[in-house]
C-alpha positions in Angstrom: -123.2 162.0 -342.1 -121.0 162.0 -338.7 -123.7 163.3 -336.5 -126.1 161.2 -338.1 -123.9 158.6 -337.2 -121.9 159.7 -334.1 -122.2 156.0 -332.8 -121.0 154.6 -335.3 -117.9 156.8 -335.5 -117.1 156.2 -332.0 -117.5 152.8 -332.5 -115.1 152.8 -335.7 -112.4 154.8 -333.8 -112.6 153.1 -330.5 -112.6 149.4 -331.4 -108.7 148.0 -330.9 -107.9 146.4 -333.9 -106.2 143.2 -334.7 -103.9 143.9 -337.5 -104.5 139.9 -339.2 -101.1 140.5 -341.5 -98.2 142.8 -341.8 -94.4 142.3 -341.8 -91.5 143.3 -339.6 -90.2 147.0 -339.1 -86.8 148.5 -339.9 -84.8 151.1 -338.1 -84.7 154.3 -339.5 -81.2 154.3 -340.8 -82.3 151.4 -343.1 -81.1 151.4 -346.7 -85.2 150.8 -347.5 -86.4 154.0 -348.8 -88.6 156.3 -346.9 -90.7 156.6 -350.0 -91.9 153.1 -350.6 -94.3 153.9 -347.4 -96.7 155.0 -349.7 -96.1 152.7 -352.6 -95.5 149.4 -354.0 -93.1 150.4 -356.8 -89.4 150.0 -356.7 -86.5 151.9 -358.7 -87.2 154.8 -361.4 -90.7 154.1 -360.7 -90.9 154.8 -357.2 -89.8 158.6 -358.4 -93.3 158.7 -359.9 -95.5 157.9 -356.5 -95.5 161.3 -355.3 -97.9 161.9 -358.7 -100.4 159.1 -357.7 -103.9 160.1 -356.5 -103.4 157.9 -353.4 -100.7 159.9 -352.4 -102.0 163.0 -353.1 -105.7 162.7 -353.1 -106.1 166.2 -352.8 -104.0 170.0 -353.9 -100.6 169.4 -353.8 -97.6 170.9 -355.0 -94.5 168.8 -356.0 -90.6 170.9 -355.8 -87.8 168.7 -357.6 -85.0 168.3 -354.8 -81.9 169.9 -356.4 -79.6 167.6 -354.8 -81.8 164.5 -356.2 -83.9 163.3 -358.8 -85.8 161.0 -356.4 -86.1 163.4 -353.4 -89.3 165.7 -353.2 -91.0 168.5 -351.4 -94.7 167.5 -351.2 -97.1 169.7 -349.3 -101.0 169.3 -348.9 -101.4 165.5 -349.7 -103.3 163.3 -347.4 -100.5 160.8 -346.3 -98.2 163.2 -345.9 -100.1 165.3 -344.1 -101.4 163.1 -341.5 -97.6 161.6 -340.7 -96.5 165.3 -340.0 -99.8 166.1 -338.1 -99.2 163.3 -335.7 -95.5 164.1 -335.2 -96.1 167.7 -335.0 -94.4 169.0 -337.9 -94.3 170.2 -341.6 -95.8 167.9 -344.5 -93.0 167.2 -346.5 -90.7 164.6 -346.7 -87.8 165.7 -346.1 -89.2 167.3 -342.5 -90.6 163.6 -342.0 -87.4 162.0 -342.4 -85.6 164.4 -340.6 -88.0 164.1 -337.6 -88.1 160.2 -337.9 -83.5 160.2 -337.5 -84.0 162.6 -334.5 -86.7 160.7 -332.8 -85.3 157.1 -333.3 -87.1 154.1 -334.1 -88.8 153.7 -330.5 -90.2 157.0 -330.1 -92.0 156.9 -333.6 -93.2 153.5 -333.4 -94.7 154.2 -329.9 -96.6 157.2 -331.6 -97.8 155.4 -334.5 -98.9 151.9 -332.7 -100.9 154.6 -330.1 -102.6 156.4 -332.9 -103.5 153.2 -335.0 -105.1 151.5 -331.6 -103.5 148.0 -332.9 -104.2 145.2 -329.7 -102.5 142.7 -331.8 -100.3 142.2 -335.1 -99.9 139.2 -336.9 -96.3 139.2 -338.9 -95.2 137.6 -341.9 -91.6 137.8 -341.1 -90.6 136.3 -344.5 -89.9 139.1 -346.4 -86.2 140.6 -345.8 -85.7 144.2 -345.3 -82.4 146.0 -344.4 -81.5 146.5 -340.3 -85.1 144.3 -339.5 -86.4 144.0 -336.3 -86.8 140.8 -335.3 -90.1 139.4 -334.1 -89.9 139.8 -330.2 -88.5 143.4 -330.7 -91.9 144.4 -331.8 -93.8 142.8 -328.4 -92.9 146.1 -326.9 -95.8 148.1 -329.2 -98.5 145.4 -328.8 -100.2 143.2 -326.3 -99.9 140.3 -328.9 -97.6 139.8 -331.8 -97.9 136.3 -333.8 -95.9 134.8 -336.4 -97.3 133.6 -339.9 -95.1 131.3 -341.6 -94.5 132.2 -345.3 -93.8 129.0 -347.0 -91.8 129.8 -350.0 -89.0 131.8 -347.8 -88.8 128.8 -344.8 -88.4 126.4 -348.2 -85.4 128.4 -349.9 -83.7 129.1 -346.8 -83.3 125.2 -345.8 -82.9 124.6 -349.6 -79.9 127.1 -349.3 -78.3 125.2 -346.2 -79.2 121.6 -347.6 -76.9 119.9 -350.9 -78.2 116.5 -351.0 -81.2 116.6 -353.0 -82.9 113.4 -352.4 -83.4 114.8 -348.6 -84.8 118.0 -349.7 -88.5 117.3 -348.9 -88.4 115.9 -345.2 -86.0 118.8 -344.8 -88.4 121.2 -346.0 -91.7 120.1 -345.0 -91.4 118.0 -341.4 -90.0 121.5 -339.8 -93.3 123.0 -340.6 -95.0 120.3 -338.8 -93.0 120.1 -335.6 -93.7 124.4 -335.3 -97.0 124.8 -336.6 -98.8 123.5 -333.2 -97.7 126.5 -330.8 -95.6 128.2 -332.4 -97.1 129.9 -335.4 -100.7 131.5 -336.2 -100.8 131.1 -339.6 -99.2 130.0 -342.9 -98.8 132.0 -346.1 -98.0 131.6 -349.6 -96.9 133.6 -352.3 -97.5 131.2 -355.4 -99.1 134.0 -357.1 -96.1 135.8 -357.5 -94.3 132.7 -358.8 -96.2 130.6 -360.7 -99.3 131.7 -360.3 -103.1 130.2 -358.1 -104.0 127.7 -361.0 -102.5 124.9 -358.5 -102.4 121.4 -359.6 -103.8 119.2 -357.1 -102.7 116.2 -358.4 -99.2 116.9 -359.2 -96.5 114.2 -358.5 -93.7 114.0 -356.2 -91.6 113.2 -359.3 -92.6 116.0 -360.9 -92.1 118.0 -358.1 -88.5 116.5 -357.6 -87.4 117.6 -361.4 -88.8 120.7 -360.9 -86.8 121.7 -357.7 -83.9 120.1 -359.2 -84.4 122.6 -362.4 -84.6 125.3 -359.3 -81.0 124.0 -357.8 -79.3 124.0 -361.2 -80.4 127.7 -361.6 -77.4 128.6 -359.1 -77.5 129.6 -355.5 -79.1 131.7 -353.7 -81.9 129.2 -354.7 -84.7 130.8 -356.0 -88.1 128.3 -355.8 -90.2 129.2 -359.1 -90.8 125.9 -361.4 -94.4 125.4 -360.9 -94.9 122.0 -360.4 -92.6 122.4 -357.1 -94.2 125.3 -356.0 -98.0 123.3 -356.3 -96.3 120.3 -354.4 -95.4 122.6 -351.9 -98.5 124.9 -351.6 -101.0 121.2 -351.3 -98.7 119.7 -348.8 -98.2 123.0 -346.6 -101.9 123.3 -347.0 -102.5 119.7 -345.8 -100.5 120.7 -342.7 -102.3 123.8 -341.7 -105.7 121.9 -341.9 -104.6 119.1 -339.6 -103.4 121.6 -337.2 -106.8 124.1 -337.4 -104.3 126.9 -339.3 -105.7 129.4 -341.5 -103.4 129.7 -344.9 -103.2 133.4 -346.0 -103.1 133.3 -349.5 -101.4 136.4 -351.8 -104.0 137.4 -354.4 -104.2 140.8 -356.7 -101.7 142.9 -357.1 -98.7 143.4 -355.5 -95.0 144.0 -356.8 -93.7 144.3 -360.5 -92.5 140.6 -360.0 -96.2 139.5 -360.1 -98.0 138.2 -363.4 -101.6 140.0 -362.4 -103.4 137.4 -364.2 -102.6 134.5 -362.4 -103.2 136.1 -359.4 -106.9 136.0 -359.9 -108.6 133.5 -356.6 -110.8 131.9 -359.2 -108.1 130.2 -360.0 -108.1 128.3 -356.5 -111.3 126.4 -357.6 -109.8 123.3 -358.1 -108.3 123.3 -354.7 -111.7 124.1 -353.0 -113.3 121.7 -355.1 -110.9 119.2 -353.6 -112.5 117.0 -350.5 -109.0 117.0 -348.5 -109.4 120.9 -348.0 -113.0 121.0 -347.3 -112.2 121.9 -343.4 -109.1 124.2 -344.8 -109.4 127.9 -343.6 -108.4 130.3 -346.9 -107.7 133.6 -346.4 -107.9 135.8 -349.6 -105.2 138.6 -349.1 -105.2 142.4 -350.1 -109.1 142.2 -350.9 -108.1 140.4 -354.1 -107.6 143.6 -356.2 -108.9 144.1 -358.9 -110.8 141.3 -358.5 -112.5 142.3 -355.6 -116.0 140.9 -356.8 -114.7 137.6 -357.6 -113.2 137.0 -354.1 -116.5 138.1 -352.7 -118.1 135.5 -354.8 -115.5 132.8 -353.4 -116.2 134.0 -349.7 -120.6 133.8 -350.5 -120.3 130.1 -351.7 -117.0 128.5 -350.2 -117.1 127.7 -346.2 -112.9 127.6 -346.4 -112.5 131.0 -347.9 -112.2 134.2 -345.8 -111.5 137.4 -347.1 -108.7 140.6 -345.7 -108.3 143.3 -347.4 -105.2 145.4 -346.3 -102.8 146.7 -348.6 -105.8 147.7 -351.2 -106.7 149.8 -347.5 -104.9 152.2 -347.5 -102.6 152.0 -351.4 -106.0 153.0 -353.4 -107.5 156.5 -353.9 -110.2 157.2 -351.2 -112.8 155.9 -354.1 -110.6 153.0 -355.1 -110.4 151.9 -351.1 -114.4 152.4 -350.9 -115.1 150.7 -353.8 -112.9 147.6 -353.2 -114.6 147.2 -349.7 -118.1 147.4 -351.2 -116.9 145.0 -353.5 -116.1 142.2 -350.8 -119.3 143.2 -349.1 -122.0 142.9 -351.7 -121.9 139.1 -351.3 -119.6 137.8 -348.8 -120.4 137.5 -345.2 -119.5 140.3 -342.4 -118.3 137.5 -340.4 -115.7 136.3 -342.9 -114.3 140.2 -343.9 -111.2 141.1 -341.8 -108.8 143.9 -341.4 -105.2 144.4 -341.4 -102.7 147.3 -342.3 -100.1 145.3 -344.4 -98.0 147.8 -342.7 -94.3 146.7 -343.5 -90.7 148.5 -342.8 -92.1 151.9 -341.5 -94.7 151.9 -338.1 -96.5 155.1 -340.4 -97.5 152.6 -342.4 -99.6 150.5 -339.5 -100.7 153.9 -338.6 -102.1 155.0 -342.3 -103.3 151.0 -342.6 -105.1 151.6 -339.7 -106.6 155.1 -340.5 -107.7 154.5 -343.8 -109.6 151.0 -342.6 -111.5 153.1 -340.0 -112.2 156.2 -342.5 -113.3 153.6 -345.3 -115.0 151.0 -343.1 -117.6 154.5 -341.3 -118.3 155.5 -344.8 -119.5 151.6 -346.3 -121.6 151.3 -343.2 -122.8 154.3 -342.6 -124.0 154.4 -346.8 -125.0 151.0 -346.4 -127.3 152.1 -343.3 -128.8 155.0 -345.2 -129.6 152.3 -348.2 -131.3 150.5 -345.7 -129.5 147.3 -346.0 -128.2 147.1 -342.3 -129.7 148.4 -339.3 -127.0 150.5 -336.7 -127.0 148.0 -334.7 -126.1 145.5 -337.5 -123.6 147.8 -338.4 -122.0 148.1 -334.8 -121.6 144.7 -334.8 -120.0 144.7 -338.1 -117.6 146.8 -336.9 -116.5 144.7 -334.1 -116.7 141.8 -336.8 -114.2 143.3 -339.3 -111.7 144.8 -337.1 -111.8 142.2 -334.2 -113.7 139.5 -333.9 -113.3 137.7 -336.7 -109.9 137.7 -336.5 -109.9 136.8 -333.1 -111.7 133.6 -333.7 -110.1 132.5 -337.2 -106.3 132.9 -335.6 -107.7 131.5 -332.2 -106.3 134.9 -330.3 -109.2 134.8 -327.5 -107.0 133.9 -324.9 -104.1 136.6 -325.5 -106.1 139.7 -326.8 -109.3 141.2 -324.8 -112.3 141.3 -326.5 -114.9 144.0 -325.5 -116.1 146.6 -328.0 -115.7 148.9 -325.3 -112.4 149.2 -325.2 -110.9 152.8 -324.9 -109.2 154.3 -328.3 -105.7 153.6 -326.3 -105.9 151.4 -323.7 -104.2 148.5 -325.2 -101.1 151.0 -325.2 -101.2 153.5 -322.7 -103.4 152.3 -319.7 -101.8 151.6 -316.4 -103.0 149.8 -313.5 -105.0 151.9 -310.8 -103.3 152.8 -307.7 -99.7 153.1 -309.3 -98.0 156.4 -309.4 -94.3 155.6 -309.9 -92.3 153.0 -312.7 -88.9 152.2 -310.9 -86.5 150.9 -314.1 -83.6 149.2 -312.7 -79.8 148.6 -313.9 -77.3 146.4 -312.5 -73.7 148.1 -312.6 -70.1 146.6 -313.3 -69.6 146.9 -309.3 -73.3 145.5 -308.8 -74.5 148.2 -307.8 -78.5 148.2 -307.8 -79.4 151.9 -309.2 -82.9 152.7 -310.9 -84.6 155.9 -312.4 -88.1 157.0 -311.6 -91.0 157.6 -314.3 -94.1 158.7 -313.2 -96.8 156.1 -314.3 -98.8 157.8 -317.3 -95.2 158.9 -318.9 -93.9 155.2 -318.3 -97.3 153.8 -320.3 -97.3 156.7 -322.8 -93.8 157.0 -323.5 -91.0 155.0 -321.4 -92.2 151.8 -321.5 -91.6 151.4 -325.4 -88.9 154.1 -326.0 -86.6 153.8 -322.5 -84.7 156.7 -321.1 -81.4 157.9 -321.7 -78.7 157.3 -319.4 -74.6 158.0 -319.6 -72.5 155.3 -321.2 -70.3 156.2 -317.8 -73.0 154.3 -315.8 -71.3 150.9 -316.1 -67.8 152.4 -315.7 -69.1 153.9 -312.0 -67.0 152.1 -309.1 -68.9 151.4 -305.5 -66.9 154.3 -303.8 -67.3 157.2 -307.1 -70.3 158.1 -309.3 -67.7 158.8 -312.3 -66.3 156.5 -314.6 -62.9 154.6 -313.6 -59.8 155.4 -315.3 -58.9 152.3 -317.9 -62.7 151.4 -318.3 -62.9 153.5 -321.7 -66.0 155.1 -320.8 -66.4 158.9 -320.1 -69.4 161.5 -320.1 -69.2 161.6 -323.9 -72.4 159.6 -325.1 -75.8 158.0 -324.4 -77.8 154.9 -324.4 -81.0 153.6 -323.8 -82.8 151.9 -320.6 -85.2 149.8 -322.6 -87.8 148.2 -320.0 -88.0 144.4 -320.4 -92.1 144.5 -319.3 -91.5 140.6 -318.8 -90.2 141.6 -315.7 -92.5 144.2 -314.3 -93.8 143.9 -310.8 -96.0 145.7 -308.5 -93.7 146.4 -305.8 -94.9 144.5 -302.2 -93.9 146.7 -300.1 -94.9 149.9 -302.1 -97.7 149.2 -303.4 -98.3 152.6 -305.3 -94.9 151.8 -307.5 -93.9 149.1 -310.3 -90.4 148.1 -310.6 -89.0 146.5 -314.2 -85.1 145.2 -315.4 -84.1 147.4 -318.0 -82.0 146.4 -321.1 -78.9 148.7 -322.4 -79.3 149.3 -325.7 -77.5 152.0 -328.6 -80.8 151.2 -330.9 -83.4 149.6 -331.2 -82.9 145.5 -331.3 -78.6 146.2 -331.1 -77.8 145.7 -327.6 -75.0 148.1 -326.0 -71.8 145.7 -325.7 -71.6 146.8 -322.2 -75.1 145.5 -321.0 -74.9 142.9 -318.4 -78.2 141.2 -319.0 -77.4 141.2 -322.9 -73.9 139.3 -322.1 -75.5 136.6 -320.5 -78.6 136.5 -323.2 -75.3 136.1 -326.0 -73.4 133.6 -324.3 -76.8 131.7 -323.4 -77.5 131.0 -327.0 -74.1 129.8 -327.8 -74.4 127.3 -325.3 -77.9 126.6 -327.1 -76.6 127.1 -331.0 -73.3 125.0 -330.2 -74.8 122.1 -327.8 -78.3 122.3 -327.3 -78.0 123.1 -323.6 -79.2 125.4 -321.0 -77.6 126.0 -317.9 -80.1 126.6 -315.0 -78.9 128.0 -311.7 -80.1 128.4 -308.2 -78.6 131.0 -305.9 -78.3 130.5 -301.9 -78.7 134.0 -300.2 -76.7 134.5 -297.2 -76.7 138.1 -295.6 -76.5 139.6 -292.3 -79.3 141.5 -290.0 -78.4 144.5 -288.3 -80.3 146.7 -285.6 -79.5 150.4 -284.9 -78.5 150.7 -280.8 -77.6 153.6 -278.9 -74.7 153.2 -276.6 -72.4 155.7 -275.1 -74.9 158.4 -276.2 -74.2 157.0 -280.1 -76.2 154.9 -282.7 -74.4 151.4 -283.4 -75.3 149.0 -285.7 -75.3 145.7 -284.4 -76.2 142.1 -285.2 -79.5 141.1 -285.0 -79.1 138.0 -282.4 -76.2 136.2 -281.4 -77.6 132.6 -282.0 -75.6 129.8 -284.1 -76.3 128.0 -287.2 -79.8 126.9 -287.8 -81.6 128.2 -284.2 -84.9 128.6 -284.0 -85.1 131.3 -281.7 -82.9 133.1 -284.5 -85.6 132.1 -286.7 -88.6 133.2 -284.2 -86.9 136.5 -283.6 -87.0 136.9 -287.4 -89.9 135.2 -288.3 -92.1 138.3 -289.1 -90.1 139.9 -291.1 -89.1 136.5 -293.1 -92.7 135.6 -293.4 -93.5 139.2 -295.5 -90.1 138.3 -297.6 -91.4 135.2 -298.3 -94.8 137.1 -299.3 -93.2 139.5 -301.2 -91.5 136.9 -303.5 -94.7 134.6 -304.0 -96.0 137.8 -305.5 -93.4 137.8 -308.0 -93.3 134.1 -308.7 -90.2 133.2 -307.1 -90.0 130.4 -305.0 -87.9 130.1 -301.8 -86.8 126.6 -301.6 -85.6 127.2 -297.6 -85.1 129.6 -295.3 -82.5 129.1 -292.1 -80.3 131.0 -289.7 -76.5 130.9 -290.4 -73.9 130.3 -288.5 -72.7 134.5 -287.9 -74.4 136.3 -285.5 -77.6 137.5 -287.2 -76.7 135.4 -290.5 -79.8 134.1 -292.6 -79.7 132.3 -295.3 -82.6 132.4 -298.2 -82.2 129.3 -301.0 -83.8 129.9 -304.4 -85.1 127.0 -306.9 -83.0 126.5 -310.0 -84.1 128.4 -313.1 -82.4 128.8 -316.3 -79.7 131.4 -316.0 -81.5 134.6 -317.5 -84.4 134.4 -315.0 -81.7 132.7 -312.3 -80.1 136.2 -312.5 -82.9 138.4 -312.8 -84.6 136.3 -309.4 -81.8 137.1 -307.7 -81.6 141.2 -308.4 -85.4 141.2 -306.9 -84.6 139.2 -303.9 -81.4 141.3 -302.6 -84.3 144.2 -303.1 -87.1 142.4 -301.4 -85.0 141.3 -298.3 -83.1 144.6 -298.3 -86.3 146.6 -298.6 -88.2 144.6 -296.3 -85.4 144.8 -293.7 -85.8 148.5 -294.0 -89.5 148.7 -293.1 -88.8 146.5 -289.8 -86.0 148.6 -288.8 -83.5 146.8 -289.7 -80.4 146.7 -292.1 -79.5 143.5 -294.3 -76.0 143.6 -295.8 -74.9 141.1 -298.8 -71.3 142.0 -297.9 -68.9 139.3 -298.2 -66.9 140.0 -294.7 -69.0 142.1 -292.8 -67.4 141.4 -289.4 -63.4 140.0 -289.3 -64.1 137.9 -286.5 -67.4 136.3 -287.8 -68.5 134.0 -290.9 -68.9 135.8 -294.2 -71.7 135.8 -296.6 -71.7 134.4 -300.1 -74.1 133.8 -302.7 -73.1 129.9 -303.7 -75.0 128.8 -306.6 -75.9 125.6 -308.0 -75.8 124.9 -311.8 -76.7 122.1 -313.6 -77.0 121.4 -317.8 -80.6 121.0 -319.1 -81.8 119.6 -322.8 -85.2 119.1 -323.8 -86.4 119.7 -319.7 -83.8 116.9 -319.0 -81.0 117.3 -316.5 -78.2 115.9 -319.2 -75.3 117.4 -316.3 -76.3 113.9 -314.3 -74.8 110.8 -315.6 -77.0 107.7 -316.3 -76.4 104.1 -316.4 -76.0 104.7 -320.0 -73.5 107.6 -319.8 -71.7 108.8 -317.1 -67.9 109.3 -315.8 -66.3 107.8 -312.7 -67.2 111.2 -311.1 -71.5 110.5 -311.1 -71.7 113.0 -313.9 -72.3 112.8 -317.7 -69.8 113.3 -320.2 -70.8 116.6 -321.4 -71.6 117.9 -318.0 -67.8 116.8 -316.9 -66.3 118.6 -319.8 -68.4 122.3 -319.0 -67.6 121.5 -315.1 -63.5 121.1 -316.2 -63.7 124.6 -318.3 -65.3 126.3 -315.2 -62.4 124.5 -313.2 -59.4 125.9 -315.5 -60.8 129.0 -315.8 -61.8 129.5 -312.0 -59.0 132.1 -311.1 -60.6 134.5 -314.1 -63.7 134.0 -313.0 -63.4 135.3 -309.5 -63.0 138.8 -311.1 -66.5 138.8 -311.7 -68.1 136.6 -309.0 -65.6 137.9 -306.2 -65.4 141.9 -307.2 -64.2 143.9 -304.1 -61.4 143.4 -302.1 -63.5 142.8 -299.3 -64.6 139.0 -300.9 -61.2 138.0 -300.3 -61.5 138.6 -296.8 -64.4 135.9 -296.7 -62.5 133.4 -299.1 -60.1 131.9 -296.4 -59.2 128.3 -295.7 -61.3 126.6 -293.1 -64.5 129.0 -293.5 -66.6 126.9 -296.2 -65.9 129.3 -298.8 -63.5 127.7 -301.6 -60.1 129.1 -300.6 -57.9 126.1 -302.8 -58.6 125.8 -306.8 -59.7 122.2 -306.2 -63.1 120.3 -306.9 -64.6 117.5 -304.4 -67.5 115.4 -304.3 -69.7 117.3 -301.4 -66.6 118.6 -299.8 -67.8 122.0 -298.6 -64.1 123.5 -298.3 -64.0 123.3 -301.9 -64.6 125.9 -304.5 -66.7 123.9 -306.3 -68.7 120.6 -305.4 -70.5 118.4 -306.8 -74.0 117.4 -305.5 -76.0 115.0 -304.6 -79.3 115.9 -303.0 -81.9 113.2 -301.6 -83.7 111.1 -304.3 -80.9 110.7 -306.5 -78.7 107.8 -306.7 -75.5 107.4 -304.7 -73.5 107.0 -307.2 -74.8 109.9 -309.3 -74.5 114.0 -308.8 -77.4 116.3 -310.3 -75.6 119.6 -310.1 -72.4 121.3 -308.9 -71.5 124.0 -307.0 -69.6 127.0 -307.1 -68.9 128.8 -303.4 -66.6 131.5 -304.6 -69.8 134.0 -305.4 -71.1 136.6 -303.2 -73.6 139.3 -302.9 -71.6 142.1 -304.2 -71.3 140.3 -307.7 -73.2 141.1 -311.1 -74.8 138.0 -311.4 -75.6 138.3 -315.2 -71.7 138.9 -315.4 -70.8 135.9 -313.3 -73.1 133.2 -314.8 -71.9 134.8 -318.1 -68.2 134.4 -317.4 -69.2 130.3 -316.2 -70.9 129.8 -318.9 -68.0 131.2 -321.4 -65.8 128.8 -319.1 -67.8 126.1 -319.6 -68.1 126.3 -323.6 -64.4 126.0 -323.5 -64.7 123.0 -321.6 -67.1 121.3 -324.2 -65.0 122.7 -327.2 -61.7 121.4 -326.0 -63.1 118.1 -324.4 -61.4 118.8 -321.0 -61.4 116.8 -317.8 -61.3 117.4 -314.4 -58.4 116.5 -311.8 -58.9 113.8 -309.3 -61.7 115.1 -306.3 -60.5 116.0 -303.3 -61.6 114.3 -300.6 -60.6 115.8 -297.7 -60.1 119.2 -296.2 -57.9 120.8 -299.1 -55.6 123.1 -296.3 -54.6 119.6 -294.7 -53.2 118.4 -298.0 -50.1 118.1 -299.0 -50.2 117.5 -302.8 -48.5 120.5 -304.3 -51.1 120.5 -307.2 -53.3 121.7 -304.7 -52.5 125.7 -304.6 -54.8 128.8 -303.4 -56.9 130.6 -305.7 -56.3 134.2 -305.6 -55.7 135.0 -302.3 -56.7 139.2 -303.6 -58.5 140.7 -305.9 -55.2 141.9 -307.9 -54.7 138.4 -308.7 -58.1 137.8 -310.0 -57.5 140.8 -312.1 -54.4 139.6 -313.2 -55.7 136.2 -314.3 -59.0 137.5 -316.1 -56.4 140.0 -318.1 -54.4 137.4 -319.4 -57.6 134.9 -320.2 -58.0 135.4 -323.5 -60.5 132.5 -323.8 -63.0 134.6 -321.2 -62.1 138.3 -322.9 -63.2 136.8 -326.6 -66.1 135.9 -325.2 -67.3 138.3 -322.7 -66.0 140.9 -325.3 -62.9 142.9 -325.2 -64.7 146.3 -324.5 -67.1 144.5 -321.5 -63.2 143.2 -320.0 -61.9 146.5 -320.2 -64.3 148.2 -318.7 -64.6 145.9 -315.7 -61.0 145.6 -315.2 -61.1 149.1 -315.1 -63.6 149.3 -312.1 -62.1 146.4 -310.4 -58.6 148.3 -310.4 -60.2 151.3 -309.1 -61.8 149.3 -306.1 -58.7 147.4 -304.7 -56.5 150.5 -304.9 -59.0 152.9 -303.1 -59.7 150.0 -300.1 -56.4 149.5 -299.7 -56.0 153.1 -299.4 -58.9 153.7 -297.1 -59.1 150.3 -294.9 -61.9 152.0 -293.1 -64.3 152.7 -296.3 -65.2 149.1 -296.3 -67.1 149.7 -293.5 -69.7 152.0 -296.0 -70.4 149.0 -297.9 -72.8 147.5 -295.6 -75.1 150.4 -296.9 -74.6 149.3 -300.7 -74.9 145.6 -300.7 
């Protein structure tokens, strides 16, 4: 058979499948038992799973484990043997579980998804497991991940939060209408589990309300089971799905023991199918409706609304059971309506087994159909593409996100890499804002590292700018390792090294669990608090000041000198640097980083490049890449670019001023309006946020001005913000409100922090600002009076200096319980330890600062 239909076998193995129904994975140390990988049984019944044909399917031996009645060592059965072959270990439950825990979830998921050759997966996240990975986590392993909305789970989630019965219906159903358009690919119902598929299409709202009250009175947590309410929820949801042209997946046939199998026969849905309201609906019968596969096939043949999905039946049945079930589906149903899914859940091995068994069964059924004369070989080849890919792409409208070519190589969606790429740089930024990277050969990156990351010592976040070892007081040592997991949304081909790519990384201790010291996660976490509590997002736009230095020979010695000796906005300075700056701009454009303006600054050889505002996380990512681009392209042109705050003590310093604003639903709500504004031209919440930043500014400096050299820059009369004050368009104030062109004169659109420099870790700097702003919002803080003159000329005793040296800002941070609580005590301790070490070192070694031009 294999030789006769080799072309068909190749097509079945090569097609990159769309997995149209699956569930979330769990961590390897979840309490959800691995034996559930092979059975729907629970409790004592689960211990008998190794005795089923689907589990064994060939010769086996079962040896009771001496330590537990529920543990077995099972050899020579199909499923364990296949997984063991994939992992290159012995085929026993104990051996497999040991391998899973030692390898970790990232590694085994990468292997399973690669072997499964899945190009997209649609996940019903309405079934909850212990230590479950969220939807976003799965996107590292499939080019496209879509969400399936389980309507009963949504209803129960809302009901458990809502206590006023007469408001419950709008609370449950309106959110569905607001999210379906662009956030999900399908709805799903498990009505078969609760009250059966004999849906009353004419159920009244009054009966539904009575049923709902009965469920509410049964106690909490609420579990909906009243038939009238479930039928009403089903009908309303199907109306929503139909109006948005979304499929509705329906559990049919077998499942776990909560199910009354008699009520899960899809023939019970005929009343729904005959209802004119649902003549254009798209209903997917899940699990091959087993043991009602013939009934499902009949429905698909006579009702245009019905589609069939054979996940769960494959791979949970015996070999002959799987083949028989698929044959029954295809006896009457159009092939254009039959779809693959793995029904994978909890364990990546279920995705692997589901795809592997599906390919075996589809090949068996189609090759037999060819032998019987039901199909020609070209028709069978077309059926392969339809069943595994094309039908789902069309039904779930995935063509824009998933490639549709039948000729995709078996592993191309998982392991392919861009032509001409040799290396991938994985970049992270430590507590001292050093840009560091691990470089991975491209094949290994795309086959392994892009999913599982690379190991990194925990000491990395305790390193200073002068020593690659953890500083005292950071509580970080050589013991312990984390994973640097690349964030593929930040990956770019390197413009100045076209045979390489670069990507920013998150620091994780296990899949889905960020390391508490991770700067990117710290900013992400604070941004989430701001969003969850106040529905606000902080946008940031950076002004990057830097010096260009050139190497000259004087008295037989090499010496770095300023690129030119012109002044602020000099045309001749820009003429000289234009070739390099043009290349910088082109490189940033290729990375979707928008430059708003460039000009020569006041220092000799100093330039500024300003960026547009973005949400905080993207703004910080972009700032890292801007520094990389400027330094690298300067080197290419024979120059050295440095962002050091005070490169020369007899010239102007360099900052990384940041402009900040608050946004809600796409609107700048920092800016005041005629309806709501303070006397300072900002909104009330804008003032509260800015006031929080103002009052915590001395502590914030420990993040935004992190070196002793930073305080050499922050001096009076240098436009760097030396005094603790704020002003409107006052460039001597460390915080100034700004009114760009087009904004009415009595309003301000953003505020600038000037005491932020190029040695700062932008993630930690912005996180500390958000933390301070949240404190201002929570406590309804107000700003003091603005300073309208040069603060150094102000004799008001209330206008004092900001920290004059690093030690003062360290002291302020150490006493700032608000920032410590927000950012995390361990992270703050590490930052303080690094700052203390750097303060001591650079005080003791005065000339060491000269070396920093090579690091910043």
